[in-house]
C-alpha positions as a printed NumPy array, in Angstrom:
array([[ 77.896,  85.881, 159.297],
       [ 78.779,  85.413, 162.969],
       [ 77.422,  88.065, 165.304],
       [ 79.988,  88.757, 167.977],
       [ 78.561,  89.191, 171.444],
       [ 80.955,  91.261, 173.481],
       [ 80.402,  90.226, 177.081],
       [ 81.9  ,  92.675, 179.545],
       [ 84.183,  91.166, 182.126],
       [ 82.668,  90.937, 185.574],
       [ 83.472,  89.245, 188.805],
       [ 80.516,  86.838, 188.684],
       [ 80.761,  83.498, 186.891],
       [ 79.513,  82.96 , 183.337],
       [ 75.763,  82.509, 183.149],
       [ 74.219,  79.625, 181.274],
       [ 71.972,  82.048, 179.388],
       [ 75.041,  83.735, 177.876],
       [ 76.403,  80.42 , 176.642],
       [ 72.974,  79.42 , 175.303],
       [ 72.67 ,  82.656, 173.315],
       [ 76.161,  82.336, 171.823],
       [ 75.583,  78.674, 170.907],
       [ 72.273,  79.526, 169.194],
       [ 73.924,  82.343, 167.252],
       [ 76.776,  80.12 , 166.073],
       [ 74.404,  77.361, 165.003],
       [ 72.172,  79.885, 163.271],
       [ 75.173,  81.013, 161.226],
       [ 75.953,  77.416, 160.262],
       [ 78.803,  76.805, 162.724],
       [ 79.139,  74.115, 165.364],
       [ 79.298,  75.478, 168.893],
       [ 82.791,  74.335, 169.911],
       [ 84.672,  75.276, 173.087],
       [ 87.141,  77.466, 171.168],
       [ 84.432,  79.376, 169.282],
       [ 82.255,  79.933, 172.356],
       [ 85.242,  80.957, 174.486],
       [ 86.331,  83.427, 171.792],
       [ 82.86 ,  85.002, 171.941],
       [ 82.419,  85.089, 175.717],
       [ 85.973,  86.291, 176.316],
       [ 86.519,  84.487, 179.617],
       [ 86.082,  81.236, 181.483],
       [ 88.021,  78.004, 181.525],
       [ 87.702,  75.446, 178.758],
       [ 86.32 ,  72.902, 181.224],
       [ 83.559,  75.232, 182.433],
       [ 82.578,  76.302, 178.929],
       [ 82.57 ,  72.703, 177.701],
       [ 80.251,  71.705, 180.557],
       [ 77.874,  74.582, 179.818],
       [ 77.822,  73.7  , 176.104],
       [ 76.796,  70.171, 177.058],
       [ 73.974,  71.599, 179.201],
       [ 72.811,  73.734, 176.261],
       [ 72.859,  70.752, 173.889],
       [ 70.929,  68.636, 176.396],
       [ 68.267,  71.316, 176.859],
       [ 68.083,  71.941, 173.121],
       [ 67.472,  68.29 , 172.34 ],
       [ 64.731,  67.931, 174.973],
       [ 62.807,  71.136, 174.145],
       [ 59.735,  70.417, 172.02 ],
       [ 57.323,  73.338, 172.374],
       [ 53.718,  72.862, 171.375],
       [ 52.497,  75.494, 168.937],
       [ 48.823,  76.358, 168.965],
       [ 47.499,  76.987, 165.463],
       [ 44.664,  79.496, 165.51 ],
       [ 41.909,  79.753, 162.895],
       [ 43.478,  82.902, 161.507],
       [ 46.856,  81.207, 161.219],
       [ 45.242,  78.197, 159.561],
       [ 43.507,  80.46 , 157.02 ],
       [ 46.772,  82.25 , 156.239],
       [ 48.541,  78.926, 155.778],
       [ 45.798,  77.677, 153.457],
       [ 45.944,  80.842, 151.36 ],
       [ 49.7  ,  80.584, 151.203],
       [ 49.465,  76.936, 150.171],
       [ 46.903,  77.818, 147.466],
       [ 49.045,  80.664, 146.118],
       [ 52.148,  78.497, 146.047],
       [ 50.218,  75.649, 144.392],
       [ 48.843,  77.968, 141.696],
       [ 52.295,  79.385, 141.087],
       [ 53.777,  75.918, 140.687],
       [ 50.887,  74.804, 138.469],
       [ 51.551,  77.802, 136.212],
       [ 55.24 ,  76.968, 136.092],
       [ 54.475,  73.319, 135.335],
       [ 52.285,  74.38 , 132.397],
       [ 55.077,  76.61 , 131.118],
       [ 57.559,  73.752, 131.418],
       [ 55.169,  71.391, 129.623],
       [ 54.845,  73.909, 126.792],
       [ 58.62 ,  74.219, 126.572],
       [ 58.909,  70.42 , 126.563],
       [ 56.461,  70.172, 123.652],
       [ 58.438,  72.795, 121.735],
       [ 61.658,  70.929, 122.444],
       [ 60.077,  67.676, 121.258],
       [ 59.106,  69.369, 117.981],
       [ 62.641,  70.67 , 117.546],
       [ 64.021,  67.239, 118.394],
       [ 61.869,  65.602, 115.705],
       [ 63.118,  68.178, 113.211],
       [ 66.727,  67.53 , 114.21 ],
       [ 66.184,  63.772, 113.951],
       [ 64.891,  64.166, 110.391],
       [ 67.853,  66.352, 109.512],
       [ 70.2  ,  63.826, 111.108],
       [ 68.683,  61.058, 109.011],
       [ 69.323,  63.092, 105.866],
       [ 72.905,  63.701, 106.936],
       [ 73.37 ,  59.982, 107.606],
       [ 72.164,  59.163, 104.104],
       [ 74.561,  61.71 , 102.643],
       [ 77.395,  60.292, 104.759],
       [ 76.669,  56.774, 103.514],
       [ 76.734,  58.045,  99.934],
       [ 80.053,  59.764, 100.569],
       [ 81.407,  56.547, 102.055],
       [ 80.521,  54.701,  98.842],
       [ 82.229,  57.376,  96.762],
       [ 85.225,  57.23 ,  99.072],
       [ 85.445,  53.462,  98.637],
       [ 85.407,  53.818,  94.846],
       [ 88.116,  56.448,  94.929],
       [ 90.329,  54.652,  97.447],
       [ 92.528,  53.052,  94.758],
       [ 93.055,  56.352,  92.983],
       [ 93.882,  57.987,  96.296],
       [ 96.415,  55.256,  97.003],
       [ 98.172,  55.992,  93.714],
       [ 98.111,  59.708,  94.456],
       [ 99.56 ,  59.103,  97.906],
       [102.405,  57.084,  96.395],
       [103.1  ,  59.903,  93.955],
       [103.014,  62.391,  96.767],
       [105.465,  60.265,  98.771],
       [107.829,  60.156,  95.796],
       [107.559,  63.914,  95.388],
       [108.317,  64.398,  99.081],
       [111.387,  62.184,  98.798],
       [112.605,  64.187,  95.795],
       [112.022,  67.415,  97.68 ],
       [114.037,  66.082, 100.612],
       [116.899,  65.233,  98.234],
       [116.738,  68.736,  96.747],
       [116.724,  70.232, 100.235],
       [119.825,  68.249, 101.139],
       [121.579,  69.522,  98.012],
       [120.504,  73.045,  98.854],
       [121.973,  72.675, 102.33 ],
       [125.257,  71.57 , 100.793],
       [125.236,  74.568,  98.438],
       [124.534,  76.854, 101.361],
       [127.51 ,  75.389, 103.213],
       [129.699,  76.006, 100.168],
       [128.409,  79.572,  99.851],
       [129.104,  80.171, 103.526],
       [132.655,  78.841, 103.157],
       [133.161,  81.019, 100.061],
       [131.969,  84.109, 101.924],
       [134.364,  83.314, 104.74 ],
       [137.243,  83.045, 102.248],
       [136.247,  86.37 , 100.676],
       [136.219,  88.03 , 104.071],
       [139.609,  86.547, 104.898],
       [140.949,  87.734, 101.534],
       [139.698,  91.256, 102.247],
       [141.393,  91.249, 105.615],
       [144.594,  89.97 , 103.996],
       [144.508,  92.767, 101.421],
       [143.99 ,  95.323, 104.154],
       [146.948,  93.896, 106.028],
       [149.083,  93.964, 102.867],
       [148.142,  97.593, 102.202],
       [149.08 ,  98.468, 105.749],
       [152.414,  96.66 , 105.446],
       [153.05 ,  98.35 , 102.095],
       [152.49 , 101.772, 103.593],
       [154.806, 100.955, 106.469],
       [157.534,  99.801, 104.021],
       [157.131, 102.933, 101.911],
       [157.414, 105.037, 105.04 ],
       [160.606, 103.207, 106.047],
       [162.098, 103.641, 102.556],
       [161.262, 107.322, 102.636],
       [162.896, 107.767, 106.017],
       [165.952, 105.779, 104.861],
       [166.302, 108.009, 101.807],
       [166.142, 111.115, 103.954],
       [168.734, 109.646, 106.285],
       [171.092, 108.838, 103.369],
       [170.694, 112.37 , 102.039],
       [171.544, 113.843, 105.415],
       [174.553, 111.522, 105.676],
       [175.885, 112.635, 102.26 ],
       [175.536, 116.237, 103.287],
       [177.475, 115.6  , 106.477],
       [180.305, 113.921, 104.565],
       [180.728, 116.999, 102.425]])
């Protein structure tokens, strides 16, 4: 996470300490202190000035090598910490060794089981070899049966086509009958009207 340092605008130039603090913060967060990043944090200054001040920071950073005085108390704390860490790791190593031994035992068991399975597989291979000829005959029979089934399927498709054509003819016949019935009714209606007209004509003649 980058901590944003909001530097208030002021009339004075940027101080080197401000740039140093921003560069340290960026590097502490895992980012390289570039001109754009530093300028975004400081909020002012030219790229040339900021670049120069970054170079000064990097030069000072590389040359600083403070000497740390280790006191007796600090040395004792470090020794205790080293002892505690060593004991913790020794305990973990013993646990890992125990787990390794258990895994070795399981591995031996699995190897024995695998050997049994290999023997069974070899036996099955022998049986398979003996039955290979019979299987070949069965495969040939199966192929013949498949061919016959394909022939039957083709005949069935033909029958389905015939049935479909027959259904179409039946539907057309039904439509034709309906049309004939309609025409018949129209003819009967015309005959009826003609008869009425003839009757009226006879009456007029009288």
